[in-house]
C-alpha positions as CSV (number, residue, x, y, z in Angstrom):
1,M,7.1,-6.4,20.7
2,L,4.3,-5.2,22.5
3,A,2.1,-7.5,24.4
4,A,-0.6,-8.5,22.6
5,T,-3.5,-8.7,25.9
6,V,-4.7,-5.1,26.7
7,L,-7.0,-3.8,29.1
8,L,-9.8,-1.1,28.8
9,A,-9.5,1.7,31.3
10,A,-11.6,4.7,31.9
11,L,-9.0,7.3,32.5
12,G,-9.6,10.6,33.0
13,G,-13.6,10.4,31.1
14,G,-12.4,9.1,28.3
15,L,-11.3,5.6,26.9
16,A,-7.9,4.2,26.7
17,L,-6.4,0.1,25.8
18,R,-3.4,0.0,27.8
19,A,-0.6,-3.1,26.5
20,V,0.3,-5.6,29.5
21,G,4.2,-4.9,29.9
22,G,6.7,-4.1,26.9
23,D,7.8,-1.1,25.1
24,A,6.0,1.8,26.3
25,Q,3.3,2.5,23.5
26,P,2.7,4.6,21.0
27,R,1.5,8.6,21.4
28,P,-1.0,9.5,19.1
29,T,-1.3,12.9,17.8
30,P,-3.2,16.0,18.1
31,V,-6.0,16.8,15.0
32,Q,-6.1,20.0,15.9
33,S,-8.7,20.4,12.7
34,A,-11.1,17.7,14.4
35,P,-14.6,18.3,16.6
36,R,-14.8,18.1,20.5
37,F,-18.0,17.6,21.4
38,D,-17.0,16.4,25.1
39,D,-17.2,18.1,28.2
40,R,-14.0,19.4,28.1
41,G,-15.3,21.8,25.1
42,A,-14.2,22.0,22.2
43,G,-10.8,23.7,22.6
44,T,-8.9,20.3,23.1
45,P,-7.8,18.6,20.1
46,L,-8.5,15.1,19.7
47,E,-5.7,13.3,20.0
48,L,-5.3,9.8,17.6
49,Y,-3.2,7.2,16.4
50,S,-4.1,6.9,12.9
51,P,-2.5,9.4,10.2
52,V,-5.4,9.3,8.2
53,A,-8.9,9.4,9.8
54,F,-12.2,10.4,8.0
55,L,-15.8,10.5,10.5
56,V,-18.9,11.4,7.7
57,E,-22.1,11.2,8.4
58,C,-24.4,8.2,6.4
59,G,-26.2,8.5,4.0
60,G,-23.7,11.5,2.5
61,G,-23.9,13.9,5.1
62,Q,-21.8,16.3,7.1
63,V,-18.0,15.4,7.1
64,L,-16.8,16.0,10.5
65,L,-13.4,14.9,10.5
66,S,-11.0,15.1,7.3
67,Q,-7.0,14.2,8.6
68,R,-5.6,13.1,4.9
69,G,-8.8,11.5,3.8
70,E,-7.7,11.7,0.8
71,A,-4.7,10.8,0.7
72,H,-3.7,7.5,-0.8
73,I,-4.0,4.6,1.6
74,Y,-3.2,0.5,1.0
75,P,-6.4,-0.4,1.8
76,A,-5.8,-3.7,3.2
77,S,-8.9,-6.1,4.9
78,L,-11.1,-2.9,3.5
79,T,-11.5,-4.0,0.3
80,K,-13.4,-7.1,2.0
81,I,-15.7,-4.9,1.9
82,M,-16.3,-4.4,-1.6
83,T,-15.9,-8.3,-2.4
84,V,-18.6,-8.6,-0.4
85,M,-21.3,-6.5,-1.2
86,L,-20.6,-7.2,-4.8
87,G,-21.2,-10.9,-3.9
88,M,-24.5,-10.5,-2.3
89,E,-25.4,-8.5,-5.5
90,A,-24.5,-11.4,-7.4
91,L,-25.5,-14.4,-5.5
92,P,-29.1,-13.9,-3.5
93,D,-29.5,-18.0,-3.0
94,W,-27.5,-17.2,0.8
95,N,-28.5,-21.6,0.5
96,A,-26.4,-22.1,-2.1
97,A,-23.4,-24.1,-2.2
98,V,-19.9,-22.9,-3.5
99,R,-17.0,-25.5,-4.5
100,L,-14.1,-23.1,-3.5
101,P,-10.5,-23.2,-5.1
102,S,-8.5,-26.3,-4.8
103,N,-4.9,-24.1,-3.9
104,F,-4.8,-21.4,-0.9
105,Q,-0.9,-22.2,-1.5
106,P,-0.4,-18.4,-2.4
107,L,-2.8,-17.2,1.0
108,Y,-0.5,-19.6,3.2
109,A,2.3,-18.2,1.3
110,A,0.9,-14.7,2.1
111,N,0.1,-14.7,5.5
112,A,-2.9,-13.7,4.5
113,S,-6.0,-14.6,7.6
114,M,-7.8,-17.3,7.1
115,A,-11.7,-17.8,8.1
116,G,-10.9,-21.7,8.3
117,F,-12.4,-23.6,5.5
118,L,-10.1,-26.5,3.8
119,P,-9.8,-26.3,-0.1
120,G,-12.1,-27.8,-2.2
121,E,-14.6,-27.9,0.0
122,E,-18.1,-26.9,-0.5
123,V,-19.4,-23.9,1.4
124,R,-22.5,-22.2,1.5
125,V,-22.9,-18.6,0.5
126,A,-23.6,-17.1,3.9
127,D,-21.0,-18.9,5.4
128,L,-18.6,-17.3,2.8
129,F,-20.1,-13.4,4.1
130,Y,-19.6,-14.5,7.2
131,G,-16.2,-15.3,6.9
132,A,-15.4,-12.5,4.8
133,L,-16.4,-9.9,7.4
134,L,-16.3,-11.3,10.6
135,P,-12.3,-13.4,11.4
136,S,-11.3,-11.1,7.3
137,G,-10.9,-14.8,5.2
138,A,-9.2,-14.1,2.4
139,D,-10.4,-17.9,1.8
140,A,-13.7,-16.9,1.8
141,C,-12.6,-13.8,-0.5
142,L,-11.2,-16.2,-3.2
143,G,-14.5,-18.5,-3.2
144,I,-17.1,-15.2,-3.3
145,A,-14.8,-13.9,-6.3
146,T,-14.7,-17.3,-8.2
147,A,-17.4,-18.0,-7.7
148,V,-19.6,-14.7,-8.9
149,S,-16.5,-13.9,-12.0
150,G,-15.1,-18.0,-11.9
151,S,-11.2,-16.1,-11.3
152,E,-10.3,-13.3,-8.9
153,P,-9.2,-12.1,-11.9
154,A,-12.3,-11.1,-13.7
155,F,-13.9,-10.3,-9.9
156,V,-11.1,-7.4,-9.8
157,E,-12.4,-6.0,-13.1
158,R,-15.8,-6.2,-11.8
159,M,-14.8,-4.1,-8.3
160,N,-12.5,-1.4,-10.0
161,R,-15.0,-1.2,-12.6
162,R,-18.2,-0.4,-9.4
163,A,-15.7,1.9,-7.8
164,R,-15.7,4.2,-10.9
165,E,-19.9,3.6,-10.8
166,L,-20.0,4.6,-6.8
167,G,-17.7,7.4,-7.7
168,M,-14.3,6.6,-6.2
169,E,-12.1,8.1,-7.5
170,D,-8.4,7.5,-6.3
171,T,-9.1,3.6,-5.8
172,H,-8.1,0.8,-7.5
173,F,-7.8,-2.6,-7.0
174,V,-5.4,-5.5,-7.5
175,N,-6.7,-8.4,-5.7
176,A,-10.4,-9.5,-3.6
177,D,-8.7,-9.8,-0.1
178,G,-6.6,-7.0,0.1
179,L,-3.0,-8.6,0.6
180,H,-0.4,-5.6,-0.5
181,H,0.3,-4.5,-4.0
182,P,1.3,-1.4,-4.8
183,D,-1.4,-0.8,-7.0
184,H,-4.1,-1.6,-4.5
185,Y,-4.5,1.8,-3.0
186,S,-7.7,3.4,-1.7
187,T,-8.1,6.7,0.7
188,A,-10.0,6.9,3.6
189,A,-13.2,9.0,1.7
190,D,-13.1,6.6,-1.4
191,I,-13.5,3.9,1.3
192,A,-16.2,5.6,3.2
193,L,-17.9,5.7,0.1
194,L,-18.3,2.6,0.1
195,L,-19.0,1.4,2.5
196,D,-22.0,4.1,3.2
197,S,-23.7,2.3,-0.9
198,A,-22.9,-0.8,1.3
199,L,-25.3,-0.5,4.2
200,Q,-27.6,0.4,2.0
201,N,-28.1,-3.5,1.5
202,P,-29.6,-4.6,5.3
203,A,-28.4,-8.2,4.4
204,F,-24.8,-6.4,4.7
205,C,-25.1,-3.9,7.2
206,R,-26.3,-6.8,9.2
207,V,-23.3,-8.8,8.6
208,F,-21.1,-6.2,9.2
209,T,-22.2,-5.4,12.7
210,A,-22.5,-9.2,13.9
211,H,-20.1,-9.8,16.4
212,S,-19.7,-14.2,15.6
213,Y,-21.6,-17.2,13.4
214,T,-21.6,-20.1,13.0
215,T,-21.2,-21.6,9.8
216,A,-23.2,-24.6,8.2
217,H,-22.6,-27.9,9.8
218,S,-20.3,-30.6,7.1
219,S,-18.2,-33.1,6.7
220,A,-15.3,-31.1,6.9
221,H,-17.1,-29.3,9.8
222,P,-18.6,-31.2,11.7
223,D,-19.5,-28.7,14.2
224,G,-19.8,-25.8,12.2
225,L,-16.7,-22.9,11.7
226,F,-17.7,-20.3,15.3
227,L,-16.6,-16.9,13.9
228,T,-15.8,-14.0,15.4
229,S,-15.4,-10.8,14.1
230,T,-11.7,-8.6,14.3
231,L,-13.7,-5.8,15.8
232,F,-15.7,-6.9,18.4
233,D,-12.6,-9.4,19.8
234,V,-11.0,-6.7,21.8
235,G,-14.1,-5.4,23.7
236,I,-15.5,-2.7,23.4
237,P,-17.7,-1.1,25.9
238,A,-20.7,-0.1,26.3
239,Q,-21.0,3.1,27.1
240,L,-19.1,5.4,25.0
241,G,-20.1,9.3,25.8
242,G,-24.0,8.0,24.2
243,G,-22.4,7.2,21.4
244,A,-22.1,3.4,20.1
245,I,-19.6,1.6,17.7
246,L,-23.0,-1.0,15.4
247,G,-20.1,-2.9,13.5
248,G,-16.5,-2.7,11.5
249,K,-13.9,-4.2,9.6
250,T,-10.4,-4.4,10.4
251,G,-7.7,-4.3,7.9
252,Y,-3.8,-4.9,8.7
253,T,-0.6,-5.0,6.3
254,E,2.8,-4.3,7.7
255,E,2.5,-1.4,4.5
256,A,-1.1,-0.7,5.4
257,G,-0.6,0.2,9.2
258,L,-3.8,-0.9,11.5
259,C,-7.1,0.0,9.9
260,L,-10.5,0.1,10.6
261,A,-13.9,1.2,8.6
262,T,-17.3,1.5,11.6
263,L,-20.2,2.3,12.1
264,L,-21.1,4.5,15.1
265,Q,-23.9,6.1,16.3
266,K,-25.3,8.8,18.8
267,G,-28.6,9.0,19.6
268,D,-30.4,8.8,16.2
269,R,-27.8,9.8,13.7
270,R,-25.0,7.1,12.3
271,Y,-21.4,8.0,10.9
272,L,-18.8,6.5,9.2
273,L,-15.2,6.5,10.4
274,V,-12.5,5.0,8.4
275,T,-8.5,5.6,9.4
276,A,-5.8,4.6,8.3
277,G,-1.4,3.7,9.1
278,A,-2.1,3.3,13.2
279,P,0.7,1.7,14.4
280,G,0.9,-1.5,15.3
281,S,0.3,-4.8,14.5
282,H,-2.1,-7.9,14.9
283,Q,0.7,-8.9,17.7
284,S,0.2,-5.3,19.4
285,A,-2.1,-3.3,21.8
286,P,-5.1,-2.0,18.8
287,Y,-4.7,1.4,17.9
288,H,-7.1,1.5,15.5
289,V,-9.6,0.7,17.6
290,E,-8.6,2.5,20.4
291,D,-9.6,6.0,18.0
292,A,-12.6,4.6,17.3
293,L,-13.6,4.8,20.4
294,N,-12.1,8.2,21.6
295,I,-13.3,9.6,18.4
296,C,-16.7,7.9,19.2
297,Q,-16.8,9.0,22.8
298,N,-15.4,12.3,21.5
299,A,-16.2,13.6,18.7
300,L,-19.6,12.9,17.5
301,P,-21.9,15.7,18.1
302,D,-25.4,15.5,20.1
303,D,-28.3,15.3,18.6
């Protein structure tokens, strides 16, 4: 097992995540069809840990990379992009209080990622949005689902209806948090389509790109909950070959592997990157983030 501690190192002009101790890390594999725009030339294949990768310009622009982009994946917590997008549409008063369901036992039993809210707690709508996207809280997602539709199953119907409206033809949701279910699936291309739609809302973009957030003070949490982004927690270098990672949503289940949906920028152009199936876990080096760093540095065209 790889140690959880990783170092960001500049190696040979590229960025790599190096695990400290433990077994040898997995090796990335070349993506022969992927463009490469760094100073080593377009003939150098891009190497990725993720077997699934899809890179596209924002706004339905050019697809720059598609490695199994149309293949079915388990989206894990990338599901929460849909949950928060629908929540923001249905719950415009971010200061309104929502009472959470009184039973989190199924989430605890599934070892779901949690923001730290308590069963039955009253939580501001804004705190639910940040709680779902930054620490990937399933408790926050359940709160959004019940506040919008009265129950998670009713909310899931809304999720699938919106997926069809967006043209996500290879997507089907079973829950609001992305916990594994064999009938809960999507594709990298569909997730990119979803994220492109969600980011058209400036409020969603603000939460999606946040590094940290503190919830409102309450009797349950007198100092509030300090929430941090699971993406930015690993440390993102400021210089990435002229590009930047502006925000993202991580995901992981044993069946899905490490997944990531990110918003990238180089010059005046913005891009969406979705990867899935990278080896590792919450305890390993973040190979999905390594892929995002690699693509941001080496696979974004100059203006």
